C-alpha positions as CSV (number, residue, x, y, z in Angstrom):
1,M,58.4,90.3,-120.6
2,V,56.7,88.1,-118.0
3,I,59.3,89.0,-115.3
4,A,58.9,92.7,-116.1
5,T,55.1,92.4,-115.8
6,L,55.3,90.5,-112.6
7,V,57.6,93.2,-111.1
8,V,55.0,95.9,-112.0
9,V,52.2,93.8,-110.4
10,L,54.3,93.4,-107.2
11,V,55.0,97.1,-107.0
12,F,51.2,97.7,-106.6
13,V,50.9,95.3,-103.6
14,P,51.1,98.2,-101.0
15,L,48.0,99.8,-102.5
16,F,45.8,96.9,-101.6
17,A,46.7,97.2,-97.9
18,L,45.7,100.9,-97.6
19,P,42.8,101.3,-95.2
20,G,40.2,104.0,-94.9
21,I,39.6,106.8,-97.4
22,E,43.0,106.4,-99.1
23,G,42.3,102.7,-99.8
24,R,38.9,103.6,-101.3
25,L,40.5,106.1,-103.6
26,F,43.6,104.3,-104.8
27,V,42.7,100.5,-104.7
28,P,40.6,100.9,-107.9
29,L,43.6,102.6,-109.5
30,G,45.7,99.6,-108.6
31,I,43.1,97.1,-109.9
32,A,42.8,99.0,-113.2
33,Y,46.6,99.3,-113.7
34,I,47.3,95.6,-112.9
35,T,44.4,94.4,-115.1
36,S,45.7,96.5,-118.0
37,I,49.2,95.3,-117.6
38,L,48.2,91.7,-117.4
39,A,45.9,92.1,-120.4
40,S,48.7,93.8,-122.4
41,M,51.1,90.9,-121.6
42,V,48.5,88.4,-122.8
43,V,48.1,90.3,-126.0
44,A,51.9,90.6,-126.5
45,L,52.4,86.9,-126.0
46,T,49.5,85.8,-128.2
47,V,48.1,88.4,-130.6
48,T,51.3,90.3,-131.4
49,P,53.4,87.3,-132.6
50,V,50.5,86.3,-135.0
51,M,50.2,89.8,-136.3
52,C,54.0,89.9,-136.9
53,F,53.9,86.6,-138.7
54,Y,51.4,87.9,-141.2
55,L,52.3,91.6,-141.4
56,L,56.0,92.0,-141.1
57,P,56.9,90.1,-144.3
58,R,54.7,92.5,-146.3
59,M,56.4,95.6,-145.0
60,K,57.9,97.5,-147.9
61,R,60.5,99.3,-145.7
62,I,61.4,96.7,-143.2
63,S,65.1,97.2,-143.8
64,H,65.1,100.9,-144.2
65,G,67.5,101.3,-141.2
66,D,67.4,104.0,-138.5
67,S,65.9,107.4,-139.0
68,F,68.0,110.5,-138.9
69,L,67.0,111.2,-135.2
70,V,67.7,107.7,-134.0
71,T,71.1,107.7,-135.9
72,W,72.0,111.0,-134.3
73,L,71.0,109.8,-130.8
74,K,73.0,106.5,-131.2
75,K,76.1,108.4,-132.3
76,W,76.1,110.6,-129.3
77,D,75.1,107.8,-127.0
78,K,78.1,105.8,-128.3
79,R,80.5,108.7,-127.7
80,L,79.2,109.3,-124.2
81,L,79.5,105.6,-123.3
82,L,83.0,105.2,-124.7
83,A,84.1,108.4,-122.8
84,S,82.5,107.2,-119.6
85,F,84.0,103.8,-119.1
86,D,87.3,105.2,-117.7
87,H,85.4,107.3,-115.3
88,A,82.8,104.8,-114.2
89,R,83.2,105.0,-110.5
90,P,83.3,108.8,-110.2
91,L,80.1,108.9,-112.3
92,L,78.3,106.4,-110.1
93,L,79.4,108.3,-107.0
94,G,78.1,111.5,-108.6
95,A,74.7,109.8,-109.2
96,C,74.7,108.7,-105.6
97,G,75.4,112.3,-104.6
98,L,72.4,113.5,-106.6
99,L,70.3,110.8,-105.0
100,L,71.3,111.9,-101.5
101,L,70.6,115.5,-102.3
102,A,67.1,114.6,-103.6
103,V,66.4,112.5,-100.5
104,A,67.7,115.3,-98.2
105,T,65.1,117.7,-99.6
106,V,62.1,115.4,-99.0
107,P,61.6,116.4,-95.3
108,F,61.2,120.0,-96.5
109,F,58.2,119.2,-98.7
110,P,54.8,120.6,-97.5
111,R,52.7,117.6,-96.5
112,A,49.0,116.8,-96.9
113,F,46.8,113.8,-96.7
114,L,45.3,114.3,-100.1
115,P,46.0,117.1,-102.6
116,A,43.9,120.3,-102.2
117,F,40.6,119.9,-104.0
118,N,39.3,122.5,-106.4
119,E,35.6,121.7,-106.3
120,G,34.3,125.1,-107.5
121,T,32.0,125.1,-104.5
122,L,32.4,126.0,-100.8
123,T,30.6,124.7,-97.8
124,I,30.4,127.1,-94.8
125,S,29.2,126.0,-91.4
126,L,27.7,129.0,-89.5
127,L,27.3,128.3,-85.7
128,L,25.5,130.5,-83.3
129,N,25.1,129.9,-79.5
130,P,22.9,126.9,-78.7
131,G,19.4,128.1,-77.7
132,T,19.3,130.8,-80.4
133,S,15.8,131.0,-81.8
134,L,14.9,130.0,-85.3
135,E,13.9,133.6,-86.1
136,E,17.3,135.0,-85.0
137,S,19.2,132.2,-86.7
138,N,17.3,132.9,-89.9
139,R,18.1,136.6,-89.6
140,I,21.8,136.0,-89.1
141,G,21.7,133.6,-92.0
142,R,20.2,136.2,-94.4
143,L,22.9,138.7,-93.3
144,A,25.6,136.0,-94.0
145,E,24.1,135.3,-97.5
146,T,24.1,139.0,-98.3
147,A,27.7,139.5,-97.1
148,I,29.0,136.4,-99.1
149,L,27.3,137.7,-102.3
150,T,29.4,140.8,-102.2
151,V,32.5,138.7,-103.0
152,P,32.9,139.0,-106.8
153,E,33.6,135.3,-107.4
154,V,30.4,134.1,-105.7
155,K,27.7,133.0,-108.2
156,S,25.0,131.8,-105.8
157,V,24.4,131.0,-102.1
158,G,22.0,128.3,-100.6
159,R,21.4,127.8,-96.9
160,R,20.1,125.1,-94.6
161,T,19.3,126.1,-91.0
162,G,19.0,123.2,-88.5
163,R,18.7,119.5,-89.2
164,A,15.9,117.1,-88.4
165,E,16.2,114.8,-85.4
166,L,16.3,111.7,-87.6
167,D,19.0,113.2,-89.9
168,E,22.4,111.5,-89.8
169,H,23.8,114.9,-88.8
170,A,21.1,116.3,-86.6
171,E,21.7,119.9,-85.6
172,G,19.7,122.6,-83.7
173,V,18.5,125.7,-85.4
174,H,21.6,127.5,-84.1
175,S,23.5,125.8,-86.9
176,S,23.4,126.7,-90.5
177,E,25.2,125.3,-93.6
178,L,25.7,127.4,-96.6
179,D,26.6,126.1,-100.1
180,V,28.4,128.7,-102.1
181,D,28.8,128.3,-105.9
182,L,31.9,130.1,-107.3
183,K,32.7,131.6,-110.7
184,P,36.0,131.0,-112.5
185,S,38.5,133.6,-111.3
186,E,42.2,134.5,-111.5
187,R,42.3,134.7,-107.8
188,T,43.3,131.6,-105.9
189,K,40.8,129.6,-103.8
190,E,42.6,130.6,-100.6
191,A,42.3,134.3,-101.5
192,I,38.6,134.0,-102.2
193,M,38.1,132.1,-98.9
194,A,40.0,134.8,-97.0
195,D,37.7,137.4,-98.6
196,I,34.6,135.5,-97.5
197,R,36.0,135.2,-93.9
198,A,36.5,138.9,-93.8
199,Q,32.9,139.5,-94.9
200,L,31.6,137.1,-92.2
201,A,33.8,138.4,-89.4
202,P,31.4,141.1,-88.1
203,L,28.6,138.6,-87.6
204,P,28.0,137.1,-84.1
205,A,28.7,133.6,-85.3
206,V,31.6,131.2,-85.9
207,A,32.2,130.3,-89.6
208,L,34.1,127.2,-90.7
209,L,34.9,127.2,-94.4
210,G,35.5,124.1,-96.5
211,Q,34.5,122.3,-99.7
212,P,31.7,119.7,-100.0
213,I,33.9,116.6,-100.5
214,S,36.9,117.7,-98.4
215,H,34.5,118.9,-95.7
216,R,33.0,115.5,-95.4
217,L,36.4,113.7,-95.6
218,D,37.5,115.8,-92.6
219,H,34.3,114.7,-90.8
220,L,35.0,111.0,-91.5
221,L,38.6,111.2,-90.4
222,S,38.2,113.0,-87.0
223,G,34.4,113.4,-86.4
224,V,34.9,117.2,-86.8
225,R,34.2,119.2,-90.0
226,A,37.6,120.8,-90.0
227,Q,41.2,119.9,-91.0
228,I,42.4,119.9,-87.5
229,A,40.6,118.6,-84.4
230,I,42.1,119.2,-80.9
231,K,40.3,117.0,-78.4
232,I,40.6,117.7,-74.6
233,F,39.5,114.8,-72.4
234,G,38.6,115.0,-68.7
235,D,35.8,114.6,-66.2
236,D,34.7,118.0,-65.2
237,L,32.9,120.1,-67.9
238,D,33.8,123.4,-66.4
239,T,37.4,122.5,-66.3
240,L,37.2,121.3,-69.9
241,R,35.7,124.6,-71.0
242,G,38.4,126.5,-69.2
243,Q,41.2,124.5,-70.6
244,A,39.8,124.8,-74.1
245,A,39.4,128.6,-73.8
246,S,43.0,128.9,-72.5
247,L,44.4,126.7,-75.3
248,R,42.5,128.6,-77.9
249,E,44.1,131.9,-76.9
250,Q,47.5,130.3,-77.3
251,L,46.6,128.8,-80.7
252,L,45.5,132.2,-82.0
253,L,49.2,133.1,-82.1
254,I,50.1,130.4,-84.7
255,P,50.3,131.9,-88.2
256,G,48.3,130.0,-90.9
257,L,45.6,128.8,-88.5
258,T,42.1,130.0,-89.2
259,D,38.5,129.2,-88.3
260,L,39.6,128.5,-84.8
261,Q,36.5,127.6,-82.7
262,I,35.6,125.7,-79.5
263,E,32.8,123.2,-79.6
264,K,29.6,124.8,-78.6
265,Q,29.3,123.4,-75.1
266,V,27.7,126.2,-73.3
267,L,25.4,126.7,-70.2
268,I,21.7,127.0,-71.0
269,P,18.7,127.4,-68.7
270,Q,17.4,124.0,-67.4
271,I,14.8,122.7,-65.0
272,K,16.5,120.1,-62.7
273,I,14.5,117.5,-60.8
274,R,16.5,115.8,-58.0
275,L,14.7,112.8,-56.6
276,D,15.0,112.1,-52.8
277,Y,15.3,108.4,-52.7
278,T,14.6,108.1,-49.0
279,K,11.3,109.9,-49.2
280,A,10.4,108.0,-52.3
281,A,10.9,104.8,-50.4
282,L,8.7,106.0,-47.5
283,Y,5.9,106.5,-50.0
284,G,6.6,103.2,-51.7
285,I,7.4,104.9,-55.0
286,S,9.8,103.2,-57.4
287,P,12.5,105.7,-58.6
288,G,12.8,104.1,-62.0
289,Q,9.1,104.1,-62.7
290,L,8.8,107.7,-61.5
291,L,11.6,109.0,-63.7
292,S,10.2,107.2,-66.7
293,S,6.8,108.8,-66.1
294,L,8.4,112.2,-65.7
295,E,10.3,111.8,-69.0
296,T,7.0,110.9,-70.8
297,L,5.1,113.9,-69.3
298,T,7.9,116.5,-70.0
299,E,9.4,115.2,-73.3
300,G,6.2,113.6,-74.6
301,D,5.5,110.0,-75.8
302,T,3.8,108.9,-79.0
303,V,1.0,106.5,-78.1
304,T,-0.8,106.0,-81.4
305,Q,-1.4,107.4,-84.8
306,I,-4.5,109.2,-86.2
307,I,-5.2,108.3,-89.8
308,D,-7.1,110.8,-92.0
309,G,-7.2,109.4,-95.5
310,N,-3.6,109.5,-96.8
311,K,-2.5,111.7,-93.8
312,R,-1.1,110.3,-90.6
313,F,-0.7,112.2,-87.4
314,N,1.2,111.1,-84.3
315,L,-0.8,111.4,-81.0
316,V,1.7,112.6,-78.4
317,V,0.9,112.6,-74.6
318,R,2.7,115.3,-72.5
319,L,2.0,118.0,-70.0
320,P,0.6,121.3,-71.4
321,D,3.2,124.1,-71.8
322,N,1.8,126.1,-68.9
323,E,2.5,123.1,-66.6
324,R,6.1,122.5,-67.8
325,N,7.7,125.0,-65.4
326,P,9.1,124.5,-61.8
327,Q,5.8,125.5,-60.1
328,G,3.7,123.3,-62.3
329,L,6.0,120.3,-62.0
330,A,6.1,120.8,-58.2
331,N,2.3,120.6,-57.9
332,M,2.0,117.7,-60.3
333,L,0.3,114.7,-58.6
334,I,1.9,111.3,-58.8
335,D,0.5,107.9,-57.9
336,S,1.7,106.1,-54.8
337,P,0.4,103.1,-52.7
338,H,-0.9,105.7,-50.2
339,G,-2.7,107.8,-52.7
340,R,-1.8,110.7,-55.1
341,I,0.8,113.1,-53.7
342,P,2.5,116.2,-55.3
343,L,5.9,115.7,-56.8
344,S,7.5,118.3,-54.5
345,R,7.2,115.8,-51.5
346,V,9.7,113.4,-53.0
347,A,11.8,115.6,-55.2
348,S,13.3,119.1,-55.4
349,I,12.6,121.2,-58.5
350,E,14.7,124.2,-59.4
351,E,15.8,126.3,-62.3
352,D,19.5,126.3,-63.0
353,D,22.1,126.4,-65.8
354,G,23.4,123.2,-67.4
355,P,25.4,122.1,-70.4
356,N,23.6,122.0,-73.7
357,Q,25.4,118.8,-74.6
358,I,28.0,116.5,-73.2
359,G,30.4,115.1,-75.8
360,R,31.9,111.7,-75.1
361,E,34.5,109.6,-77.0
362,N,35.7,106.2,-75.8
363,S,33.6,106.7,-72.7
364,R,35.4,109.8,-71.7
365,R,34.0,113.3,-71.6
366,R,35.7,115.6,-74.2
367,I,35.5,119.1,-75.8
368,V,36.8,119.9,-79.2
369,I,38.7,122.8,-80.7
370,A,38.4,122.8,-84.5
371,A,40.6,124.7,-87.0
372,N,41.5,125.0,-90.6
373,T,44.6,126.3,-92.4
374,D,44.6,129.3,-94.7
375,G,46.5,127.3,-97.4
376,S,49.7,127.2,-95.4
377,D,51.7,124.0,-95.0
378,L,49.6,121.8,-92.9
379,S,52.5,119.8,-91.4
380,A,54.3,123.0,-90.3
381,V,51.1,124.3,-88.6
382,V,50.6,121.0,-86.9
383,T,54.2,121.0,-85.6
384,Q,53.5,124.4,-84.0
385,I,50.3,123.1,-82.5
386,R,52.1,120.1,-81.0
387,Q,54.7,122.4,-79.5
388,T,51.9,124.6,-78.0
389,I,50.1,121.5,-76.6
390,A,53.4,120.2,-75.1
391,A,53.9,123.5,-73.3
392,T,50.4,123.6,-71.9
393,P,50.0,122.2,-68.3
394,L,46.9,120.1,-67.7
395,P,45.2,119.0,-64.5
396,E,45.8,115.4,-63.4
397,G,43.6,113.0,-65.3
398,Y,43.2,115.4,-68.3
399,F,44.9,114.8,-71.7
400,I,44.8,116.1,-75.3
401,N,44.5,114.2,-78.6
402,L,45.4,115.9,-81.9
403,E,43.6,114.5,-84.9
404,G,42.7,115.3,-88.5
405,Q,44.0,115.0,-92.0
406,F,47.7,115.1,-91.0
407,Q,47.2,112.0,-88.8
408,A,45.8,110.0,-91.7
409,Q,48.7,111.2,-93.8
410,E,51.3,110.2,-91.3
411,Q,49.7,106.7,-90.8
412,A,49.4,106.2,-94.6
413,T,53.0,107.3,-95.2
414,R,54.3,104.8,-92.5
415,L,52.2,102.0,-93.9
416,I,53.2,102.6,-97.5
417,A,56.9,102.8,-96.6
418,L,56.6,99.5,-94.7
419,L,54.7,97.7,-97.4
420,S,57.1,99.1,-100.1
421,L,60.0,97.4,-98.3
422,V,58.0,94.2,-98.5
423,S,57.3,94.8,-102.2
424,F,60.9,95.6,-103.0
425,S,62.0,92.4,-101.2
426,L,59.5,90.4,-103.4
427,I,60.8,92.2,-106.5
428,F,64.4,91.3,-105.6
429,M,63.4,87.6,-105.1
430,V,61.7,87.5,-108.5
431,L,64.7,89.0,-110.2
432,Y,67.1,86.8,-108.3
433,S,65.1,83.7,-109.2
434,R,65.4,84.7,-112.9
435,Y,69.1,85.9,-113.1
436,R,70.4,83.8,-110.2
437,S,72.6,86.7,-109.2
438,S,72.1,89.3,-106.5
439,R,74.4,91.7,-108.4
440,L,72.3,91.6,-111.6
441,A,69.1,92.0,-109.5
442,L,70.5,95.0,-107.7
443,M,71.7,96.6,-111.0
444,I,68.2,96.3,-112.4
445,M,66.7,97.8,-109.2
446,G,69.3,100.6,-109.4
447,N,66.9,102.3,-111.8
448,I,64.5,103.0,-108.9
449,P,66.7,105.6,-107.1
450,M,67.5,107.1,-110.5
451,A,63.8,107.7,-111.0
452,L,63.5,109.1,-107.5
453,I,65.9,112.0,-108.4
454,G,63.6,113.2,-111.2
455,S,60.4,112.8,-109.3
456,V,61.7,114.9,-106.4
457,A,62.9,117.6,-108.8
458,A,59.5,117.6,-110.6
459,M,57.6,117.9,-107.4
460,W,59.6,121.0,-106.4
461,L,59.2,122.6,-109.8
462,A,55.4,121.9,-109.9
463,D,55.0,123.0,-106.3
464,I,53.5,119.6,-105.3
465,S,53.0,118.6,-101.7
466,L,54.0,115.2,-100.3
467,S,50.7,113.4,-100.1
468,V,49.3,109.9,-100.5
469,A,48.8,110.7,-104.2
470,S,52.5,111.5,-104.8
471,L,53.4,108.3,-102.9
472,V,51.2,106.3,-105.2
473,G,53.1,108.0,-108.1
474,F,56.4,106.8,-106.7
475,I,54.9,103.2,-106.4
476,T,53.8,103.3,-110.1
477,L,57.1,104.7,-111.2
478,T,59.1,101.9,-109.5
479,G,57.7,99.2,-111.9
480,I,58.3,101.4,-115.0
481,A,61.9,102.2,-114.0
482,T,62.7,98.5,-113.2
483,R,61.5,97.4,-116.6
484,N,64.1,99.5,-118.4
485,G,66.9,97.7,-116.4
486,I,65.5,94.3,-117.4
487,L,65.5,95.3,-121.1
488,K,69.2,96.2,-121.1
489,I,70.6,93.5,-118.7
490,S,68.8,90.7,-120.5
491,H,70.0,91.9,-123.9
492,Y,73.6,92.0,-122.7
493,I,73.3,88.4,-121.5
494,N,71.6,87.2,-124.8
495,L,74.3,88.9,-126.9
496,C,77.0,86.8,-125.2
497,K,74.9,83.6,-125.1
498,F,73.5,83.5,-128.6
499,E,75.4,85.9,-130.8
500,G,79.0,85.1,-129.9
501,E,79.8,88.4,-128.1
502,T,82.2,88.4,-125.2
503,F,82.2,90.6,-122.2
504,G,83.7,94.0,-122.9
505,K,83.1,97.6,-123.8
506,D,82.1,96.8,-127.4
507,M,79.4,94.3,-126.3
508,I,78.0,96.7,-123.7
509,V,78.0,99.6,-126.3
510,R,76.3,97.4,-128.9
511,G,73.7,96.2,-126.4
512,S,73.0,99.7,-125.2
513,L,72.6,101.1,-128.7
514,E,70.3,98.3,-129.7
515,R,68.1,98.9,-126.7
516,L,68.2,102.7,-126.9
517,T,65.1,102.9,-129.2
518,P,62.9,100.5,-127.2
519,V,63.7,102.3,-124.0
520,L,63.0,105.7,-125.4
521,M,59.8,104.6,-127.1
522,T,58.5,103.1,-123.8
523,A,59.3,106.3,-121.9
524,L,57.9,108.6,-124.6
525,V,54.6,106.6,-124.9
526,A,54.1,106.8,-121.1
527,A,55.0,110.5,-121.1
528,F,52.6,111.4,-123.9
529,A,49.8,109.5,-122.1
530,L,50.5,111.7,-119.0
531,F,50.4,115.1,-120.8
532,P,46.6,115.6,-120.3
533,L,47.0,115.2,-116.5
534,L,50.2,117.3,-116.4
535,L,48.3,120.2,-118.0
536,A,45.3,119.8,-115.8
537,A,46.7,121.0,-112.5
538,D,43.8,123.2,-111.5
539,A,41.0,121.3,-113.3
540,P,38.3,120.0,-110.9
541,G,38.4,116.3,-110.6
542,K,42.1,116.0,-111.6
543,E,43.5,117.0,-108.2
544,I,44.4,113.5,-107.1
545,L,45.8,112.2,-110.5
546,H,47.9,115.4,-111.3
547,P,50.5,114.7,-108.6
548,V,50.7,111.1,-109.7
549,A,51.4,112.2,-113.2
550,V,54.0,114.8,-112.1
551,V,55.9,112.2,-110.1
552,I,55.8,109.6,-112.9
553,F,56.8,112.1,-115.6
554,G,59.8,113.5,-113.6
555,G,60.9,110.0,-112.7
556,L,60.7,108.9,-116.3
557,V,62.9,111.7,-117.5
558,S,65.6,111.1,-114.9
559,S,65.5,107.3,-115.0
560,T,65.6,107.2,-118.8
561,L,68.6,109.6,-119.0
562,L,70.6,108.2,-116.2
563,D,69.8,104.6,-117.2
564,T,71.3,105.3,-120.6
565,L,74.7,105.9,-118.9
566,L,74.7,104.3,-115.5
567,T,73.3,100.8,-116.2
568,P,76.0,100.1,-118.8
569,L,78.7,101.4,-116.4
570,M,77.3,99.2,-113.5
571,F,77.4,96.2,-115.8
572,W,81.0,97.1,-116.9
573,L,82.1,97.2,-113.2
574,Y,80.2,94.4,-111.6
575,G,78.6,92.3,-114.4
576,Q,81.4,90.0,-115.6
577,A,81.2,87.4,-112.9
578,P,77.5,86.8,-112.9
579,L,77.5,86.8,-116.7
580,N,80.1,84.1,-116.8
581,M,78.1,82.1,-114.3
582,L,75.0,82.3,-116.6
583,L,77.0,81.4,-119.7
584,E,78.0,78.1,-118.1
585,D,74.4,77.1,-118.4
586,K,74.1,75.4,-121.8
587,S,70.3,75.6,-122.0
588,D,68.7,77.4,-124.9
589,D,66.6,79.6,-122.6
590,A,66.9,83.3,-123.5
591,F,67.0,86.1,-120.9
């Protein structure tokens, strides 16, 4: 029991090394599972024996024998085992063939970082061109609300236009965010979102559709509120905009890609003041001091506060609006050691176009193309995007990074695979330290691939994508499957060591039949506990745990059925030598 519990604990080690969002989501699950397992072991070693001491002697039907169902199961299990010993190797090879077939189908699974959420609410980012007035943005926002409300599943729509400067996500009034509350419907979420996209298409705005939580997860992963972020890096802004427009035209041809938009880096009217450093030096004017004064006069500077009872007003000093134009700035008098002179003597002032913003990342200028999928396989869409990027020529010094959910999924998959190898090595060491035989340790761990067969089949049947959640299900299942092998192998050894049995078919059949009920009860109890999650595929809040439950349930079915046959056969073929070695130890320790 202690060894089986230790194995389950070791299986969860990879979870505690998960970084980022996946770690925040699944580390609490690992802590809860390990705590429960350790607590149950303490109860089994302390409370359960005491209860048995007092309660078992009082049982009226303690010797009633097996029930009709158990008797029937044991009869067929015995027949199956006796008929299988002479075909042990072909049966094991057949199981290996099933395993290879299951593993071969894994690359064809649709992939995702996390399972698709069903939050019952949509978040829509509506972007107009920078510089759009508040009145125009509000008018387009009202049209968007009216268009969205025509979709039958929409219950209500709320909108925020612009964000304050001190907001964590400050946005101009050209940006609106709409919260859409949905009614239950027979239509899929993807179909509803496609309908909303069609309603918003005539508006002169770019719409990005998502859900409140997943929308923010995307933002955390790539800095962009979309599933996919294509970032083009370079030095010249005009070249960046040209490359982004060219790449977007090619990406439009990829099926399954929606909400494709280029970051709103556009040219807007600006007043540019270029200081002539030579003339400034002749007049004895410090460029830094002059630029600081100009910033204060044009942008404004808070110099104090006016308090009126409970009200506070900032007192801002800046030029009046009629002076904040090229002619007014040119005539503005500035102080110098030789007296006050107009700004036009030391600087040129002109109206020109300039970028509304300059995006930087890791000290490099960049522009972003954001996109979502219409519910299609994200990994397949990303593969086509990568092919398009590889075929796109770029000027020297320019490069493209592809980021988003898929990147986090790939990193998490690699990390879980690497840490799982470490975990399996630790499990092998624990089993080897107990049984002092690599053969017996590998027989027990042979239940793990048996469980994999059922898990893969269940994922295909339930249409589950390969995500971090399903990988966590595999991790959980590993400990459960290993425990079944420990139950049987230990019982075979104890029958020979303490009950006078000798290695042979009769001993293996007896040990298998005596362990049939505990193995089935363990599997059934776990399966019954999973039923609420299995039936809650579309329930909001169950999206992450449903794939975990599907993987565990499918693995339980296959590992329990195959373990009933294959573990006895493996012990029949390879267990005699390690068994004899353990029997030479004359200690009274049970296995």
